[in-house]
Structure formats: C-alpha cells, structure tokens
C-alpha positions as CSV (number, residue, x, y, z in Angstrom):
1,M,7.9,8.5,23.2
2,C,10.9,7.4,25.3
3,S,14.5,8.1,24.3
4,C,15.8,4.6,24.1
5,T,19.3,3.2,24.7
6,S,21.2,1.4,22.1
7,G,19.7,-2.0,21.3
8,H,16.1,-1.1,22.2
9,T,13.2,0.6,20.5
10,G,9.5,1.2,20.8
11,Y,7.2,3.7,22.4
12,D,8.3,2.4,25.9
13,C,11.7,1.1,24.8
14,G,10.6,-2.4,25.6
15,L,11.5,-4.0,22.3
16,A,15.0,-5.4,21.8
17,S,16.2,-4.5,18.3
18,D,17.8,-7.9,17.7
19,T,14.5,-9.7,18.3
20,I,12.6,-7.9,15.4
21,L,11.7,-10.3,12.6
22,S,11.6,-9.5,8.9
23,T,8.8,-12.1,8.4
24,P,5.2,-11.4,9.6
25,C,3.7,-13.1,12.6
26,D,0.7,-15.5,12.3
27,P,-1.7,-13.8,12.5
28,P,0.0,-10.7,11.0
29,C,0.4,-7.6,13.3
30,Q,-2.0,-4.9,12.3
31,N,-0.6,-2.1,14.3
32,G,2.8,-3.3,15.5
33,I,6.0,-5.2,14.8
34,C,6.6,-9.0,14.9
35,Y,9.4,-10.1,17.2
36,T,10.8,-13.6,18.2
37,A,9.5,-15.0,21.4
38,S,8.9,-18.5,23.0
39,P,6.9,-20.7,22.4
40,Q,5.7,-18.6,19.4
41,N,6.4,-15.1,17.8
42,K,4.5,-12.1,19.2
43,C,3.4,-8.6,18.1
44,Y,4.8,-5.6,19.8
45,C,2.2,-2.8,19.4
46,S,3.3,0.5,17.9
47,S,1.8,2.4,20.9
48,D,-0.2,1.6,24.1
49,S,-3.3,2.7,22.1
50,Y,-3.5,-0.8,20.8
51,F,-3.7,-4.2,22.3
52,G,-4.6,-7.8,21.4
53,E,-2.7,-10.8,19.9
54,A,-2.3,-8.9,16.6
55,C,-2.5,-5.3,18.1
56,E,-5.9,-5.2,16.4
57,Q,-8.0,-3.6,19.1
58,R,-7.9,0.1,20.2
59,R,-7.9,1.1,23.9
60,A,-10.2,3.9,23.1
61,Q,-13.3,3.1,21.0
62,V,-16.4,5.1,20.3
63,S,-19.7,4.4,18.6
64,C,-21.7,7.3,17.2
65,F,-25.6,7.3,17.2
66,G,-28.0,10.0,16.1
67,D,-28.2,11.6,19.6
68,R,-25.3,10.2,21.7
69,F,-21.8,8.7,22.1
70,N,-21.0,5.2,23.3
71,I,-17.3,5.5,24.6
72,T,-15.3,2.5,25.7
73,I,-11.8,2.9,27.3
74,V,-9.6,-0.2,28.0
75,P,-6.7,1.1,30.2
76,F,-3.2,-0.4,30.0
77,P,-3.0,-3.0,32.8
78,P,-2.6,-2.9,35.7
79,F,-4.8,0.1,36.1
80,F,-5.7,1.7,39.5
81,G,-6.6,5.2,38.3
82,A,-9.8,7.0,37.1
83,V,-11.6,7.5,33.7
84,Y,-13.8,10.6,33.5
85,V,-15.0,13.4,31.1
86,K,-12.7,16.3,31.4
87,G,-14.4,19.0,33.5
88,N,-17.1,16.6,34.8
89,R,-15.1,14.4,37.1
90,T,-17.7,14.2,39.8
91,D,-20.9,14.6,37.6
92,D,-23.0,11.5,38.0
93,A,-24.5,11.9,34.5
94,C,-21.0,11.8,33.0
95,M,-19.6,8.9,34.9
96,F,-17.9,5.9,33.3
97,T,-19.0,2.5,34.5
98,Q,-16.3,-0.1,35.2
99,V,-17.0,-3.4,33.4
100,T,-15.1,-6.7,33.5
101,D,-15.5,-9.2,30.7
102,P,-16.4,-12.6,32.3
103,D,-14.7,-14.6,29.5
104,T,-11.4,-12.7,29.0
105,N,-11.3,-10.9,32.5
106,L,-10.6,-7.7,30.5
107,L,-11.2,-4.5,32.4
108,S,-12.9,-1.6,30.6
109,Y,-14.8,1.7,31.3
110,Q,-17.9,2.5,29.4
111,A,-20.2,5.5,29.1
112,S,-23.2,6.5,27.0
113,L,-23.3,10.3,26.7
114,E,-26.1,12.2,25.0
115,F,-25.1,15.2,23.0
116,N,-27.4,17.4,25.2
117,S,-26.3,15.8,28.5
118,G,-24.1,18.7,29.5
119,C,-21.0,16.5,29.8
120,S,-18.7,19.1,28.2
121,I,-19.8,18.1,24.8
122,M,-19.1,20.8,22.2
123,K,-21.0,21.4,19.0
124,V,-19.1,23.1,16.2
125,N,-19.9,23.9,12.6
126,N,-16.9,22.8,10.5
127,T,-14.8,25.2,8.4
128,P,-14.4,25.3,5.5
129,M,-17.4,22.8,5.2
130,P,-20.3,24.5,7.0
131,E,-22.6,21.6,6.1
132,E,-20.8,19.5,8.6
133,T,-21.5,19.6,12.3
134,T,-19.1,18.1,14.9
135,Y,-20.0,17.0,18.4
136,S,-16.9,16.3,20.6
137,T,-15.8,15.7,24.1
138,K,-12.6,14.8,25.9
139,V,-12.0,11.9,28.2
140,T,-9.1,11.7,30.7
141,I,-7.5,8.4,31.5
142,G,-5.9,9.3,34.9
143,N,-3.0,7.2,36.2
144,S,-4.0,8.2,39.7
145,P,-7.5,8.3,41.2
146,V,-6.5,11.5,43.1
147,F,-3.8,13.4,41.2
148,E,-3.1,14.5,37.7
149,T,0.2,13.1,36.5
150,G,2.5,13.2,33.5
151,Y,1.3,9.7,32.6
152,D,-2.3,10.8,32.1
153,F,-3.9,10.6,28.6
154,A,-6.7,12.5,27.0
155,V,-9.0,10.9,24.4
156,K,-10.9,13.2,22.1
157,A,-14.1,11.6,20.7
158,A,-15.8,13.4,17.8
159,C,-18.9,12.6,15.9
160,I,-19.2,14.4,12.5
161,F,-22.6,14.8,10.9
162,S,-22.9,16.0,7.3
163,D,-26.0,17.1,5.4
164,S,-24.7,14.9,2.5
165,D,-25.6,11.9,4.8
166,D,-21.9,10.8,5.1
167,Q,-21.7,10.6,8.9
168,N,-18.6,9.3,10.7
169,V,-17.1,9.1,14.2
170,S,-13.5,9.6,15.1
171,V,-11.5,9.1,18.3
172,G,-7.9,10.2,19.0
173,V,-5.3,9.9,21.8
174,V,-2.8,12.5,22.9
175,P,-0.6,13.1,26.0
176,V,-2.3,15.3,28.6
177,D,0.1,18.2,28.0
178,E,-0.9,18.3,24.3
179,R,-4.7,18.4,24.8
180,T,-5.0,21.7,22.9
181,N,-3.6,20.0,19.7
182,F,-5.6,17.9,17.3
183,P,-5.0,14.3,18.1
184,K,-2.4,12.6,15.9
185,D,-3.7,9.1,16.6
186,E,-7.1,8.8,15.0
187,T,-9.6,6.2,13.8
188,S,-13.0,6.5,12.2
189,T,-16.1,4.5,11.5
190,V,-19.2,5.2,9.6
191,Y,-22.4,6.2,11.4
192,E,-25.1,4.0,9.9
193,P,-28.6,4.2,11.3
194,V,-29.3,1.5,8.8
195,K,-26.8,-1.3,8.1
196,F,-26.8,-2.8,4.6
197,T,-25.3,-6.1,3.5
198,T,-25.6,-8.6,0.7
199,R,-25.9,-12.2,2.0
200,R,-26.6,-15.7,1.0
201,A,-30.4,-16.4,0.9
202,N,-29.9,-18.5,4.1
203,G,-28.4,-15.5,5.9
204,M,-24.8,-16.7,5.7
205,A,-22.0,-14.4,4.6
206,I,-20.9,-14.6,0.9
207,T,-17.6,-16.3,0.3
208,P,-16.1,-16.3,-3.2
209,P,-16.6,-17.6,-5.7
210,L,-20.1,-16.4,-6.4
211,Y,-21.8,-17.6,-9.6
212,I,-24.7,-16.4,-11.6
213,G,-28.0,-17.8,-10.3
214,S,-27.0,-18.2,-6.7
215,P,-29.8,-17.3,-4.2
216,L,-29.0,-14.1,-2.4
217,K,-30.7,-11.3,-0.4
218,L,-30.2,-7.6,0.2
219,F,-30.5,-7.2,3.9
220,F,-31.2,-3.9,5.7
221,T,-31.4,-3.5,9.5
222,L,-32.1,-0.6,11.7
223,T,-29.2,-0.1,14.1
224,D,-30.0,3.1,15.8
225,L,-33.1,2.2,17.8
226,Q,-32.6,5.0,20.3
227,K,-33.5,7.7,17.8
228,Y,-35.6,5.8,15.1
229,S,-38.3,3.2,15.3
230,K,-38.7,2.1,11.6
231,F,-37.5,2.6,8.1
232,Q,-38.4,2.1,4.5
233,V,-36.3,1.1,1.4
234,V,-37.3,3.8,-1.0
235,N,-35.1,3.3,-4.1
236,C,-32.3,0.9,-5.2
237,D,-30.1,1.0,-8.2
238,A,-27.9,-1.8,-9.6
239,V,-24.7,-0.4,-11.0
240,N,-22.1,-2.3,-13.2
241,G,-19.2,-1.0,-11.3
242,L,-17.5,0.7,-14.2
243,E,-16.8,4.4,-14.6
244,N,-17.2,7.3,-17.1
245,N,-18.9,6.4,-20.3
246,N,-19.0,2.6,-19.4
247,A,-21.1,3.1,-16.3
248,M,-24.5,1.6,-16.4
249,S,-27.2,2.0,-13.7
250,V,-30.6,0.2,-13.6
251,R,-33.4,1.0,-11.0
252,I,-34.6,-2.2,-9.4
253,I,-36.7,-0.7,-6.5
254,E,-38.6,2.6,-6.9
255,N,-40.8,4.2,-4.3
256,G,-40.5,1.0,-2.2
257,C,-41.7,-1.4,-4.9
258,P,-39.9,-3.6,-7.5
259,T,-39.5,-2.1,-11.0
260,T,-39.9,-4.3,-14.1
261,A,-36.2,-4.9,-14.1
262,G,-36.2,-5.7,-10.4
263,A,-39.1,-8.1,-10.8
264,S,-37.1,-10.1,-13.3
265,I,-34.5,-11.0,-10.7
266,F,-36.4,-10.9,-7.4
267,T,-37.7,-14.3,-6.1
268,S,-40.2,-12.9,-3.6
269,P,-41.9,-9.7,-2.5
270,I,-39.9,-7.2,-0.4
271,I,-40.2,-8.5,3.2
272,Y,-40.4,-6.1,6.2
273,D,-39.8,-7.8,9.6
274,D,-40.4,-6.6,13.2
275,I,-36.6,-6.4,14.0
276,P,-37.0,-3.9,12.2
277,S,-35.3,-5.2,9.0
278,V,-36.0,-5.5,5.3
279,S,-35.1,-8.5,3.1
280,V,-35.0,-8.5,-0.7
281,Y,-34.5,-12.0,-2.1
282,F,-33.0,-12.4,-5.6
283,D,-30.9,-14.6,-7.8
284,S,-27.4,-13.3,-8.4
285,F,-26.9,-11.6,-11.8
286,R,-24.3,-9.4,-13.5
287,F,-24.0,-6.9,-16.4
288,P,-22.6,-8.2,-19.7
289,N,-19.5,-6.0,-19.4
290,S,-18.5,-6.3,-15.8
291,P,-18.5,-9.0,-13.0
292,I,-18.9,-6.2,-10.4
293,V,-22.5,-5.4,-9.3
294,S,-22.9,-2.5,-6.9
295,F,-26.1,-1.6,-5.1
296,A,-26.9,2.0,-4.2
297,C,-30.1,2.4,-2.1
298,D,-32.0,5.2,-0.6
299,V,-33.6,4.5,2.8
300,N,-36.1,6.7,4.7
301,V,-35.5,6.4,8.5
302,C,-38.4,7.4,10.7
303,K,-38.8,8.6,14.3
304,P,-41.8,7.4,16.4
305,E,-43.7,10.6,15.6
306,D,-43.0,10.6,11.9
307,L,-45.6,9.5,9.4
308,C,-44.1,6.6,7.6
309,T,-46.3,4.0,6.1
310,L,-45.3,1.0,4.0
311,P,-46.0,1.3,0.3
312,D,-48.8,-0.8,-1.3
313,C,-47.1,-2.3,-4.4
314,S,-50.3,-3.6,-5.7
315,V,-51.6,-0.2,-6.7
316,Q,-50.5,1.9,-9.7
317,T,-47.2,3.6,-9.8
318,R,-48.7,7.1,-9.7
319,S,-50.4,6.3,-6.4
320,R,-47.2,4.9,-4.9
321,R,-45.3,8.1,-5.9
322,S,-48.0,10.2,-4.3
323,A,-48.0,8.3,-1.1
324,D,-44.2,8.5,-0.9
325,S,-44.2,12.2,-1.4
326,N,-46.4,12.6,1.7
327,A,-44.0,10.5,4.0
328,T,-41.8,12.1,6.6
329,G,-38.4,11.0,8.0
330,E,-34.8,11.3,7.1
331,H,-33.1,9.9,4.0
332,F,-29.8,8.1,4.1
333,S,-27.7,6.4,1.3
334,V,-26.3,2.9,1.7
335,K,-24.0,1.1,-0.7
336,G,-22.6,-2.4,-1.3
337,S,-21.1,-4.5,-4.0
338,I,-20.6,-8.2,-5.1
339,S,-18.4,-9.9,-7.7
340,V,-20.4,-12.4,-9.8
341,L,-18.8,-15.1,-12.1
342,A,-20.2,-16.9,-15.0
343,P,-20.3,-20.7,-14.4
344,K,-17.2,-21.3,-16.5
345,E,-15.2,-18.7,-14.8
346,T,-13.1,-19.2,-11.7
347,E,-11.0,-17.1,-9.4
348,T,-8.8,-19.9,-8.3
349,G,-8.5,-22.1,-11.4
350,T,-11.2,-24.6,-10.2
351,V,-14.9,-24.5,-10.0
352,D,-16.7,-25.5,-6.8
353,S,-19.9,-27.3,-8.0
354,G,-21.6,-26.5,-4.7
355,E,-21.6,-22.8,-5.8
356,L,-23.1,-23.4,-9.2
357,P,-26.8,-22.9,-10.1
358,N,-28.9,-26.1,-10.0
359,D,-28.8,-26.7,-13.8
360,Q,-25.0,-26.4,-14.0
361,R,-24.6,-28.5,-10.9
362,E,-26.7,-31.3,-12.4
363,L,-24.7,-31.2,-15.6
364,E,-21.5,-31.5,-13.7
365,V,-22.8,-34.4,-11.6
366,D,-23.8,-36.2,-14.9
367,N,-20.3,-35.7,-16.2
368,E,-18.8,-37.0,-13.0
369,N,-21.0,-40.1,-13.1
370,C,-20.0,-40.7,-16.8
371,L,-16.3,-40.4,-15.9
372,Q,-16.8,-42.8,-12.9
373,Q,-18.4,-45.4,-15.1
374,Q,-15.5,-45.3,-17.6
375,E,-13.0,-45.6,-14.8
376,I,-14.8,-48.7,-13.5
377,I,-14.7,-50.3,-16.9
378,V,-11.0,-49.7,-17.2
379,V,-10.3,-51.2,-13.8
380,V,-12.4,-54.3,-14.6
381,I,-10.5,-54.9,-17.9
382,M,-7.1,-54.5,-16.1
383,L,-8.2,-57.0,-13.4
384,A,-9.3,-59.5,-16.1
385,I,-6.0,-59.2,-17.9
386,T,-4.1,-59.7,-14.7
387,V,-6.1,-62.8,-13.8
388,V,-5.5,-64.5,-17.2
389,F,-1.8,-63.6,-17.0
390,L,-1.6,-65.2,-13.5
391,L,-3.5,-68.4,-14.8
392,I,-1.0,-68.8,-17.6
393,V,2.0,-68.3,-15.3
394,T,0.5,-70.9,-12.9
395,L,-0.2,-73.4,-15.7
396,C,3.4,-73.1,-16.9
397,F,4.8,-73.7,-13.5
398,S,2.6,-76.6,-13.0
399,L,3.6,-78.3,-16.3
400,S,7.2,-77.7,-15.6
401,F,6.9,-79.2,-12.1
402,I,5.1,-82.3,-13.5
403,K,7.7,-82.8,-16.3
404,S,10.6,-82.5,-13.8
405,K,9.1,-85.1,-11.5
406,Y,8.5,-87.5,-14.3
407,R,12.2,-87.3,-15.4
408,S,13.3,-88.0,-11.8
409,Q,11.2,-91.2,-11.6
410,F,12.4,-92.5,-15.0
411,T,16.1,-92.1,-13.9
412,A,15.5,-94.0,-10.7
413,L,14.0,-97.0,-12.5
414,S,16.7,-97.2,-15.2
415,S,19.7,-97.2,-12.9
416,P,19.9,-101.0,-11.7
417,P,20.1,-102.6,-15.1
418,T,22.9,-100.3,-16.1
419,A,25.0,-101.3,-13.0
420,L,24.4,-105.0,-13.6
421,N,25.6,-104.7,-17.2
422,E,28.9,-103.2,-15.9
423,I,29.5,-106.1,-13.5
424,R,28.9,-108.6,-16.3
425,K,31.4,-106.7,-18.5
426,Q,34.0,-106.9,-15.8
427,S,33.5,-110.7,-15.2
428,S,33.9,-111.6,-18.8
429,C,37.2,-109.9,-18.8
C-alpha cells in the first residue's frame, strides 16, 4: 500500500479524494469505490487484485477438480513479465500458456496442474481438522521476465478436500516479500463434481414469482469429466426450510427411484442423458407451513473402472436396495432451494398470469374477458348519450336560425307602408 499525499487515496494513490461519490455507481462497485468521471461515473478497485467495470473479476482465479488445478492469472496491463510456478520456472510441465481473448483482447496466463505433477504442489493434512486435506501451490507474477523485483506478487492456490464432502478452493494474493505469511486476500468456491440446479421445465432459469403447479425440473450435471465418467442420483429429500421442531423432510427419491411421495409430484420418469446429466421433471409444490422448499440429494459419482449401474425402478424396493448396496463410487451431497407462492400470493403486489397454473390462468382470462365486455357496454352507452345530446343541440340551433331569418324577412316587407303613412301625415299638416 502506498503512503499517499494529501488529497489522494487508494492502493496506488491514484484516486483523488474529492472525486469520491457517496452514491453507488451503475452497476454498483463490487470491490471498489465509485468516483466521478466523464462521461459516466466509474469504479476504482480496492486493489489491483480486481478488475472489470464493477471490479467484479479477480486477476487470480482457480478452479478445483478431483485431480488438478486450473489456474488463470490476468496481470495488470501493460504486462511484459513472466508467470510461473515458484520453484519450477523452467519446467515445461508447469508452464503457463499465454492466451488473448479474441473479443475483449484481454491477456491472461493459464495452466492446468495435476496434483501429482511435481509442480511444487504440497499436500497437507489440516490441523485441527485432520479429516481435511489441502493441496496448494504458489504462482509468481513477475514484473520482469528476467529479474525478481519488489513489484512481484505471489498467488497461493489451495484446494481443500474434506471427508464430509464439503470441498472448496481458495486463492490469495500477497506481496513477494510476504510469501511465508497466509494470504490476506482470499476467495473461495465450491468444488462440485456434480452441479445441481432447479430450473423451469424448458431449461430456463427460475425468476420470481414462482407459483404452485408451475412445471419445473431438478437438473444434475457431471462437471468433473477428467476424473469421473458417470453418476447416479441415489436419494433426494424435500425439506420445508424451517428449523428445530418445525422442520419437515420427505423422501422423494430413494435408491434411485421415486417414492410414493415423489410419484405424486413427478411428471415423468427420472431421465438419464449422455451429457452425462439427470433430469427430474415435476410440478412445483410447497409445504403447508412454509413457502420455502429445499432439496437435499445424495449422488454417487463413478470413475470409469467403478461398477455403477442404473437402478431398475420397475422391480421391488428390496431388489433396488440390494443392487444399490453393491454399487461402487464416491458419494457427494448437493442442495438447492426454491420459494413457491400460492396463486393468490404475490411478492410485488401483483400477480403475473403467465406464471399461474393453467386452471388459474384460464379463470383470470375469463375474468378479464368479462371486464372487457362491461367496459365496451359502458362506452357504447356514453357514445349514444353524446350523439342524442348533439342532435338536440343541433336541432335547437337550427330552429333558432330559421326563426331569426323569418323575423328579418317580415321586417323588410313591412317597412315601405310605414314610410308612406308618415309622408301622408306631413302633407295633411
């Protein structure tokens, strides 16, 4: 951090204090401060670890898989240095590949490092939680392609595996002279060999409001294809989202097949695709005492050599359980939740009929048609009254005009006799 002069602040003293705004930018800054600029306000990132219009992207990113790291480094431009694994600068197996995005022209360095690659990757059993194992390595972002300088940074990438199936990956950035310290700047993401989402039946993301009876699907996809080749959805529970004594859990999938409760909401059999993925189609529902419906599922992920066969849901439950007990593989837990409203409820004060079930939508359409018919009748009556009024006004003006014209003609005809009588009166005098 620089020691800034009066009137300036920031990690590089590049932000004038009098330009800082109290109102947020549009879009809001995620890891920075909004300041005034022309033609529009901008975000000043809290450190050079972030970049992007809203400081939303990290310059050091890592994805964790079952047997390797995927590390991406986006150096601060302009960059003419080198990116390498500490201690393996000239090792071809540990090299980073320079990549330029054809759309944004953004320069990045990428590497995929297996845990057993020998690229200075350390394996440590965590303390005081021995059930956790951490794989980590350090990546140097060198300011010079030849020398080590005071501007170099070290990125520590760590992948943490837990026997409780809660895997995560973390990455931190520290100055090169602090590499022995634990990074202060960290981020983490969940390691998911299987990704689980709840979507609309057509595959679109769910946007609120969501009403009872809307077609949905539970969608599972295998993301780590390097280590695993297939998977099975073993068990799934629907939970009402409440805690303590109010919690309620109902098993909807057991040993890979729908239960009686699951069959009451599922609209098709469980579908296994070649992606590999699994789709479970159902009509949205909820518990009587809560709009929140959570799904907690157990999936069995299999390597190519594992014995994993799909369950035959047409046989008896006892046979299914026996077959499942003979399967091999690794079990992971996945979770997700949705908020389901009754047809008369709304989160915004209005109900979008496009989100209602068919019977509710038809009822609303009938009501709209009825209202439209009443409005048409009122308009017709008002038009009729207006026409009659205009006819009366027109008739009155016509009669007034005719009467005025008649009086004018009568006056013109009676004027000469009157004048002659005056002359006669004067002559007699």
